[in-house]
C-alpha positions in Angstrom: 15.2 -21.9 9.2 18.3 -21.0 7.3 16.7 -22.0 3.9 13.5 -20.1 4.7 15.4 -16.9 5.6 17.5 -17.1 2.5 14.5 -17.7 0.3 12.7 -14.6 1.6 15.9 -12.5 1.2 16.4 -13.7 -2.4 12.7 -13.2 -3.3 12.8 -9.6 -2.1 16.0 -8.9 -3.9 14.6 -10.2 -7.2 11.5 -8.0 -6.6 13.8 -5.0 -6.2 15.6 -5.7 -9.4 12.3 -5.9 -11.3 10.9 -2.7 -9.8 13.9 -0.5 -10.1 13.4 0.2 -13.8 9.9 1.2 -13.1 11.0 3.6 -10.3 13.6 5.1 -12.6 11.2 5.8 -15.4 10.3 9.5 -15.8 7.6 10.6 -18.1 8.5 13.6 -20.2 6.9 15.4 -23.1 9.1 17.6 -25.3 8.4 21.3 -25.5 5.8 21.4 -22.7 6.3 24.5 -20.6 4.8 25.0 -17.1 2.3 27.9 -16.8 3.1 28.2 -13.1 6.2 27.4 -11.0 5.7 26.3 -7.4 8.2 25.3 -4.6 8.0 21.6 -4.1 9.6 19.8 -1.2 10.8 16.4 -2.4 9.9 13.3 -0.3 12.8 11.2 -1.5 15.8 10.7 -1.4 16.9 11.5 2.2 19.3 10.4 5.0 18.1 9.4 8.4 19.5 8.4 11.8 17.7 6.5 14.6 18.0 5.4 18.2 15.9 2.7 19.6 15.3 0.1 22.3 14.2 -3.5 21.7 13.6 -6.7 23.6 15.6 -9.7 22.3 14.6 -13.3 23.0 17.1 -16.2 22.6 16.3 -19.5 21.0 19.2 -22.0 21.1 19.9 -25.0 23.3 18.2 -22.9 26.0 15.3 -20.6 25.5 14.2 -17.2 26.7 10.6 -18.2 26.6 10.5 -21.0 29.2 8.2 -22.1 32.0 7.7 -21.1 34.7 9.7 -17.9 34.1 10.3 -16.0 30.8 13.4 -14.0 30.4 13.2 -10.8 28.4 16.4 -9.2 27.4 17.3 -5.6 26.5 19.1 -4.1 23.5 20.0 -0.5 22.4 20.2 0.2 18.7 21.7 3.0 16.5 20.8 3.2 12.8 22.0 5.2 9.8 20.1 4.9 6.5 19.6 6.3 3.1 16.3 6.1 1.1 17.2 6.1 -2.6 13.6 6.1 -3.8 10.1 5.8 -2.6 10.5 2.0 -2.7 14.0 1.1 -1.7 16.7 2.2 0.8 19.7 0.8 2.7 20.2 0.8 6.4 23.3 0.2 8.6 22.7 -0.7 12.3 24.8 -1.2 15.4 23.4 -2.8 18.5 24.5 -3.9 22.0 22.4 -6.1 24.2 22.0 -8.9 26.7 19.8 -11.9 27.0 19.0 -14.6 29.5 17.7 -18.1 29.0 17.0 -21.5 30.7 16.1 -25.0 29.6 13.0 -26.0 27.6 10.5 -28.5 29.0 11.8 -31.4 26.9 15.4 -30.8 27.7 15.2 -30.3 31.5 16.7 -33.7 32.1 19.7 -33.2 29.8 23.0 -33.2 31.5 25.3 -30.2 31.1 28.6 -31.8 30.7 28.2 -35.1 29.0 24.6 -35.7 27.7 24.5 -37.8 24.5 22.8 -35.0 22.5 24.0 -31.8 24.1 27.1 -31.1 26.2 29.0 -28.2 27.6 32.8 -28.1 26.9 33.8 -27.5 30.5 32.2 -28.3 33.9 33.4 -27.1 37.3 32.9 -29.4 40.3 34.2 -28.1 43.7 36.4 -25.7 41.9 38.0 -28.4 39.8 37.8 -28.0 36.0 36.8 -31.2 34.1 37.2 -31.5 30.3 35.2 -34.0 28.3 36.9 -36.2 25.6 35.3 -38.8 23.4 36.5 -42.3 23.2 35.2 -45.6 21.7 32.7 -46.0 24.5 31.3 -42.5 24.8 32.2 -39.3 26.6 34.6 -39.7 29.5 36.2 -37.3 32.0 40.0 -37.2 32.3 39.7 -36.8 36.1 36.9 -39.2 36.8 35.9 -42.7 35.6 32.5 -41.5 34.5 31.7 -38.0 33.4 28.1 -38.5 34.3 29.1 -38.0 37.9 30.1 -34.5 37.2 27.2 -33.4 35.1 24.7 -30.7 35.9 21.0 -30.9 34.8 19.7 -28.3 32.4 16.9 -27.6 34.9 19.4 -26.4 37.4 21.2 -23.8 35.2 20.6 -20.7 33.2 22.8 -18.6 30.9 23.5 -14.9 30.4 24.6 -13.7 27.0 26.0 -10.3 26.1 26.4 -9.5 22.4 27.2 -6.9 19.8 25.6 -6.9 16.4 26.2 -4.9 13.1 23.5 -5.1 10.4 23.3 -4.2 6.8 19.6 -4.2 5.6 17.7 -3.4 2.5 14.5 -1.4 3.2 11.5 -2.1 1.0 8.3 -0.1 1.2 5.4 -2.5 0.6 2.8 0.3 0.4 4.5 1.7 -2.7 5.4 -1.6 -4.2 1.8 -2.9 -4.2 -0.4 0.3 -4.0 -0.8 3.5 -6.0 0.7 6.1 -3.7 1.4 9.7 -4.8 5.2 10.1 -5.2 5.2 13.6 -3.7 3.6 12.5 -0.4 4.8 10.4 2.5 2.1 8.3 4.0 1.3 8.5 7.7 1.7 4.7 8.0 4.1 2.6 5.9 4.8 -1.1 6.1 8.5 -1.9 5.6 10.3 -5.2 5.0 14.1 -5.2 5.9 16.0 -8.3 4.8 19.6 -8.2 6.0 23.0 -9.7 6.8 24.4 -9.5 10.3 27.9 -9.6 12.0 27.6 -10.9 15.6 29.9 -11.3 18.5 28.7 -13.2 21.7 30.0 -13.6 25.2 28.2 -16.2 27.4 28.2 -17.4 31.0 26.4 -20.3 32.6 25.1 -20.0 36.2 23.5 -22.3 38.8 19.9 -21.4 39.6 20.2 -22.3 43.2 23.0 -19.9 44.2 23.8 -17.9 41.0 27.3 -19.2 41.0 29.3 -19.6 37.8 29.4 -23.3 36.8 31.8 -22.9 33.9 34.3 -20.5 32.4 32.9 -17.6 30.3 32.6 -18.5 26.6 33.7 -15.9 24.1 32.8 -16.8 20.6 34.5 -15.7 17.4 32.5 -13.3 15.1 29.8 -15.0 13.1 27.5 -14.1 10.2 23.7 -14.3 10.5 20.8 -13.8 8.1 17.3 -12.6 8.7 15.2 -9.5 8.6 12.6 -7.2 10.2 9.0 -6.2 9.5 8.4 -2.6 10.6 5.5 -0.1 10.8 6.8 3.4 10.1 4.7 6.3 11.5 5.3 9.7 10.0 5.1 12.1 13.0 6.4 15.2 11.3 8.4 15.9 8.1 11.6 15.2 10.0 10.6 12.7 12.7 9.3 9.2 12.4 8.5 6.3 14.8 9.2 2.7 13.8 7.8 -0.3 15.6 9.6 -3.4 14.4 9.9 -7.2 14.9 12.6 -9.3 13.5 14.2 -12.7 13.4 17.9 -13.3 12.9 19.3 -16.8 12.3 22.5 -17.3 14.2 25.3 -19.4 12.6 27.4 -19.8 15.7 25.8 -22.6 17.8 27.9 -21.7 20.8 26.2 -18.2 21.1 24.2 -19.3 24.2 27.3 -20.8 25.9 26.3 -24.4 25.2 27.8 -26.4 22.3 25.7 -29.0 20.6 26.5 -32.0 18.5 23.3 -31.7 16.4 23.7 -30.6 12.8 20.5 -28.6 12.4 20.9 -24.8 12.2 17.9 -23.7 14.2 19.4 -21.1 16.6 18.0 -17.6 16.3 17.2 -14.4 18.1 13.8 -12.7 17.9 13.6 -9.1 18.9 10.8 -6.5 18.9 11.2 -2.8 19.7 10.7 0.9 18.8 13.0 3.4 17.1 12.8 7.2 16.8 13.9 8.3 13.3 15.2 11.7 12.4 15.3 12.4 8.6 17.6 15.0 7.0 19.1 15.9 3.7 15.9 16.3 1.8 16.1 18.8 -1.1 13.7 21.7 -1.8 13.5 22.7 -5.4 11.4 24.7 -7.9 9.3 22.2 -9.8 6.8 22.9 -12.6 3.2 22.5 -11.6 1.2 22.4 -14.8 -2.3 23.9 -14.8 -2.2 24.6 -18.5 0.3 24.0 -21.3 2.0 26.8 -23.2 3.3 26.3 -26.7 7.0 26.2 -27.6 6.9 26.9 -31.3 8.7 24.5 -33.5 9.9 25.8 -36.9 8.4 24.0 -39.8 11.0 22.4 -42.0 8.8 21.2 -44.8 5.3 22.0 -45.8 4.3 18.4 -45.5 5.4 18.0 -41.9 2.1 19.1 -40.4 2.3 17.0 -37.3 5.7 18.3 -36.1 4.2 21.7 -35.0 1.9 19.9 -32.6 4.3 18.0 -30.5 3.2 20.5 -27.8 -0.1 22.2 -27.6 -2.3 24.3 -25.3 -4.9 22.7 -23.1 -6.3 23.5 -19.7 -7.7 21.1 -17.2 -11.5 20.8 -17.3 -13.4 21.4 -14.1 -16.0 18.7 -13.5 -19.0 19.0 -11.2 -18.1 16.7 -8.3 -21.5 17.2 -6.6 -23.3 14.9 -9.0 -25.5 12.4 -7.2 -23.9 8.9 -7.3 -26.4 6.1 -7.4 -25.3 2.5 -7.1 -26.9 -0.9 -6.8 -25.9 -4.4 -5.8 -27.9 -7.4 -7.0 -27.8 -11.1 -6.3 -30.1 -14.2 -6.2 -31.5 -16.0 -3.2 -32.2 -19.7 -4.0 -34.6 -20.3 -1.1 -36.7 -23.5 -0.7 -40.3 -23.1 0.3 -42.9 -25.8 1.2 -45.2 -26.7 -1.8 -47.6 -23.9 -2.6 -46.4 -21.9 0.4 -44.3 -18.8 1.0 -43.1 -19.2 4.6 -39.4 -18.8 5.0 -38.0 -21.7 7.1 -34.3 -21.2 7.8 -33.7 -24.9 8.7 -35.1 -26.1 5.3 -32.4 -27.3 3.0 -29.7 -24.6 2.5 -32.0 -21.7 3.3 -29.8 -20.4 6.2 -26.8 -20.1 3.9 -28.9 -18.0 1.4 -30.3 -15.9 4.2 -26.8 -15.3 5.6 -25.7 -14.2 2.1 -28.4 -11.6 2.1 -27.5 -10.5 5.6 -23.8 -10.1 4.8 -24.5 -8.1 1.7 -26.9 -5.8 3.5 -24.7 -5.3 6.5 -21.7 -4.4 4.4 -23.6 -1.7 2.7 -25.4 -0.4 5.7 -22.3 -0.2 7.9 -20.4 2.0 5.4 -20.9 5.6 6.6 -20.3 6.9 3.1 -23.3 5.0 1.7 -27.0 5.6 2.1 -29.5 2.8 1.5 -32.3 4.3 -0.7 -34.5 1.4 -1.7 -34.6 -2.4 -2.0 -36.1 -4.4 -4.9 -37.2 -8.0 -4.6 -38.4 -9.9 -7.6 -39.9 -13.4 -7.3 -40.0 -16.2 -10.0 -41.7 -19.5 -10.2 -41.1 -22.6 -12.3 -43.6 -23.2 -15.2 -45.7 -26.0 -13.7 -49.2 -25.9 -12.2 -51.7 -23.0 -12.6 -50.2 -19.9 -14.2 -52.4 -17.4 -12.2 -51.5 -19.1 -8.9 -47.8 -19.1 -9.8 -48.0 -15.3 -10.3 -49.4 -14.9 -6.8 -47.0 -17.4 -5.4 -43.9 -15.6 -6.9 -45.2 -12.3 -5.5 -45.8 -13.7 -2.0 -42.4 -15.4 -1.9 -40.7 -12.2 -2.9 -42.6 -10.3 -0.2 -41.5 -12.9 2.3 -37.9 -12.0 1.5 -38.7 -8.3 1.7 -40.4 -8.7 5.1 -37.4 -10.8 6.3 -35.0 -7.9 5.5 -37.3 -5.3 6.9 -37.8 -7.2 10.2 -34.1 -8.1 10.6 -32.8 -4.6 9.9 -35.8 -2.4 10.7 -35.8 -1.2 7.1 -39.0 0.7 6.1 -41.4 -1.5 4.2 -42.5 1.4 2.1 -38.9 1.5 0.6 -39.1 -2.1 -0.5 -40.4 -2.8 -4.0 -42.0 -6.2 -4.4 -42.4 -7.7 -7.9 -43.9 -11.1 -8.8 -42.9 -12.2 -12.3 -44.7 -15.6 -12.2 -43.4 -18.4 -14.4 -39.9 -17.9 -15.7 -40.1 -19.1 -19.3 -37.2 -17.0 -20.4 -35.0 -18.4 -17.7 -36.1 -21.9 -18.7 -35.2 -21.3 -22.3 -31.7 -20.2 -21.4 -31.2 -23.1 -19.0 -32.2 -25.6 -21.7 -29.7 -24.0 -24.1 -26.9 -24.6 -21.6 -28.2 -28.1 -20.6 -26.0 -31.0 -21.6 -28.9 -33.4 -22.3 -28.9 -35.5 -25.5 -32.6 -35.5 -26.1 -33.3 -31.8 -25.4 -34.1 -31.0 -29.1 -37.7 -32.1 -28.5 -38.0 -29.7 -25.6 -36.5 -26.8 -27.7 -39.0 -27.4 -30.5 -41.9 -27.1 -28.0 -40.4 -24.0 -26.2 -40.0 -22.2 -29.6 -43.6 -22.6 -30.6 -45.7 -19.5 -30.3 -48.7 -21.0 -28.5 -50.6 -20.4 -25.3 -48.9 -21.3 -22.0 -51.4 -24.0 -21.2 -50.8 -25.7 -24.5 -47.1 -25.5 -24.2 -47.2 -27.1 -20.7 -49.4 -29.9 -22.1 -47.0 -30.6 -25.0 -44.0 -30.7 -22.7 -45.7 -33.3 -20.4 -46.4 -35.5 -23.5 -42.6 -35.7 -24.1 -42.4 -38.1 -21.1 -38.9 -38.8 -19.9 -37.3 -35.6 -21.3 -39.9 -33.5 -19.5 -39.5 -35.3 -16.2 -35.7 -35.0 -16.5 -36.0 -31.3 -17.2 -38.5 -30.6 -14.3 -36.2 -32.4 -11.9 -33.0 -30.9 -13.1 -33.8 -27.3 -14.3 -37.0 -26.3 -12.5 -35.7 -25.9 -9.0 -33.3 -23.1 -10.0 -36.2 -21.2 -11.6 -37.9 -20.9 -8.2 -35.8 -18.0 -7.1 -35.8 -14.5 -5.7 -33.6 -11.7 -7.1 -32.9 -8.8 -4.7 -31.2 -5.4 -5.5 -30.0 -2.9 -2.9 -30.2 0.6 -4.3 -27.9 3.1 -2.5 -26.2 6.4 -3.0 -22.6 7.4 -2.3 -21.8 10.8 -0.7 -19.8 13.3 -2.7 -16.2 13.7 -1.8 -13.9 16.7 -1.6 -10.9 16.4 -3.9 -8.5 15.9 -1.0 -10.6 12.9 0.2 -11.0 11.6 -3.4 -7.2 11.3 -3.8 -7.2 8.8 -0.9 -10.4 7.0 -1.8 -9.3 6.2 -5.3 -6.4 4.1 -3.9 -8.7 1.8 -1.8 -12.3 2.1 -3.0 -12.4 3.6 -6.5 -15.9 2.3 -7.1 -17.2 4.9 -4.6 -16.0 7.8 -6.9 -17.9 9.3 -9.8 -16.2 9.9 -13.2 -16.1 13.6 -12.3 -14.4 13.0 -9.0 -11.8 10.8 -10.6 -11.0 13.5 -13.2 -10.7 16.0 -10.3 -8.1 13.7 -8.8 -6.2 13.5 -12.2 -6.2 17.3 -12.2 -4.0 17.3 -9.1 -1.1 16.0 -11.0 0.9 17.6 -13.9 -0.2 16.6 -17.4 2.0 13.7 -18.5 2.9 12.7 -15.0 2.7 8.9 -14.3 0.1 9.5 -11.6 -2.0 11.6 -14.0 -2.0 8.8 -16.6 -2.7 6.1 -14.0 -5.7 8.0 -12.6 -7.2 8.5 -16.1 -6.8 4.8 -16.7 -8.7 4.0 -13.5 -11.4 6.4 -14.5 -11.7 4.7 -18.0 -11.8 1.3 -16.3 -14.9 2.3 -14.4 -16.5 4.7 -16.8 -15.5 3.8 -20.4 -18.5 5.6 -21.9 -18.2 8.8 -20.0 -17.5 11.8 -22.3 -15.1 13.6 -19.9 -13.1 10.4 -19.3 -12.8 9.8 -23.1 -11.5 13.4 -23.6 -8.9 12.8 -20.9 -7.9 9.4 -22.4 -7.4 11.3 -25.7 -5.3 13.9 -24.0 -3.0 11.2 -22.6 -2.5 9.7 -26.1 -1.9 13.2 -27.6 0.7 13.9 -24.9 2.3 10.6 -26.0 2.2 11.9 -29.6 -0.2 9.0 -30.5 -2.9 10.7 -32.6 -4.4 7.5 -34.0 -5.1 6.2 -30.5 -6.5 9.6 -29.5 -8.9 9.4 -32.4 -10.5 6.3 -31.0 -11.7 8.2 -27.9 -12.4 11.6 -29.6 -14.7 10.0 -32.2 -17.0 9.0 -29.4 -17.3 12.6 -28.2 -17.1 14.6 -31.4 -20.3 16.5 -30.6 -19.0 17.6 -27.2 -17.6 21.2 -27.4 -15.0 20.4 -24.7 -13.3 18.0 -27.1 -13.1 20.3 -30.2 -9.8 21.9 -29.2 -8.2 18.4 -28.8 -9.8 17.3 -32.1 -8.1 20.2 -33.8 -4.8 19.1 -32.3 -5.4 15.4 -33.3 -6.2 16.3 -36.9 -3.1 18.5 -37.1 -1.0 15.6 -35.9 -2.7 13.4 -38.5 -1.9 16.0 -41.2 -5.5 16.9 -42.0 -5.4 20.7 -42.3 -9.0 21.2 -43.2 -10.5 19.4 -40.3 -7.9 20.7 -37.9 -8.8 24.4 -38.7 -12.5 23.5 -38.7 -12.4 22.1 -35.2 -10.1 24.9 -33.9 -12.6 27.4 -35.2 -15.5 25.7 -33.6 -13.6 25.7 -30.3 -12.7 29.4 -30.7 -16.4 30.3 -31.4 -17.2 28.4 -28.2 -14.8 30.6 -26.2 -11.9 28.2 -25.9 -8.7 30.4 -25.4 -6.4 27.4 -25.8 -7.8 26.8 -29.3 -6.8 30.4 -30.2 -3.2 29.7 -29.2 -3.2 26.4 -31.1 -4.7 28.0 -34.2 -2.1 30.8 -34.2 0.7 28.3 -33.8 -0.8 26.2 -36.6 -1.1 29.2 -38.9 2.3 30.8 -38.2 4.1 27.6 -38.8 2.0 26.6 -41.8 2.7 29.8 -43.8 6.3 30.4 -42.6 9.0 29.6 -45.2 
């Protein structure tokens, strides 16, 4: 237990050290001036205090969770914490509580007083105190010949423990460590991990179950150090208030904490507690922070005529407004390797692995159908046959087997048959050609020569059969995989409002269109880390989309990386929305002629930002 807790604590500490540089990084671009100033309430850092109640359970020589009766303790907690960033904070806690425990099943026959494994330092018999001392023959009592006469069975006793605990814990927000979460928003639900170190002080008393009488003096332990941690769910109720539901485990170093001392060397004593805490947050700052909707120019004097790029370290550009109502059509395709009786198309689930393939279709269909954001439009099923037997019959066979799959889906989910497209491809010669190319068979050259011949299908089949063993090897090894059905589910995704798209992009970005992703990017200031991350996500899903390439170029120009921006702008050079940025790019590259040419094209197209950029370019170019 000790090693496990230490390992978890050290792992989280290393994770913190690796992440802090990322948290501290701030993206800035020289000379960019906000077009609009808005009051922003910062989420982090802040102080907080909390008060809570929890139920502790004791696990030592005696357990709280015992049969037939379980003992649930109670504890009151006070907390003071400081959140340094959106990922990390520190928390100090003070607690006072009490617990109760009795013997476990396997230790009910242990003797409290002199058992060979576990013993209590003192035992009272008829008011007389007995002390246990070891000698060469075992444990003996100074007032009796045999201490076994004065022992008390574990099954007849229980202990009560009162304790105080002080904790110093690190607070790690897993949502923000492993998910993309806007830095200016606090989530409704956060998952927190709190590794910590604990200072504990215990006072214990053993009692007889029969009459609740004390059977030993009270044991007061010296302060001890423990290690452990909590996992907590933090619910944001209001900006100031929060509710935490937590469960934690603390390894206890002092083995006397339950009032029973043990000779065993293992350190497996611990306290498990679960509870709730009300949190009040304070000390957050409100400040005026730029919110960029466009970028103004801070003119930079030109030192030398040749330093063309210096004047475009900043430039004017306004967010583009995409159409987020564009219909989003998607599809999901897979193969069904169903086995059919010879020359038949009846689906028999018990035949070979048919049930596995049918379940695969059912899971894929159910996943799409159960998503309220998706609408199933059509289903396509295409059937293929292996190139053996009569070609015309194989055409009919592949169609009927594909139709059997379509009818199966229709009957299982009541999907309209008029929205299911059935295609019978017949013999799959193209698939056979690809399979032979990948086939690790030493004599396949003979087969390849026949497949490459431009002759009638019947002649090709006859020549393949004449090959003898290579043909029979191929038909046994490769033909079964050619007798397959391909199915495609065609569906559409509903359009999202920008506020919803901000959330969707974090969990299901594939549901968003390129236009919706760019609308999410527009919610952040240009050059902000979230702005750049959103553009990167859009490019991952839509690398050929003109609007996405324009925004990728914008990111590179904000980084003053004109060559990288050119990679994206060259793809959209005919798009009028890119002309202003192309003028900026060529200015940064030192090409006056093309820079002015594209600025002028953008101006003629009504781009006001291009007017600003052209004026800045001209005023610096001709100034001495």
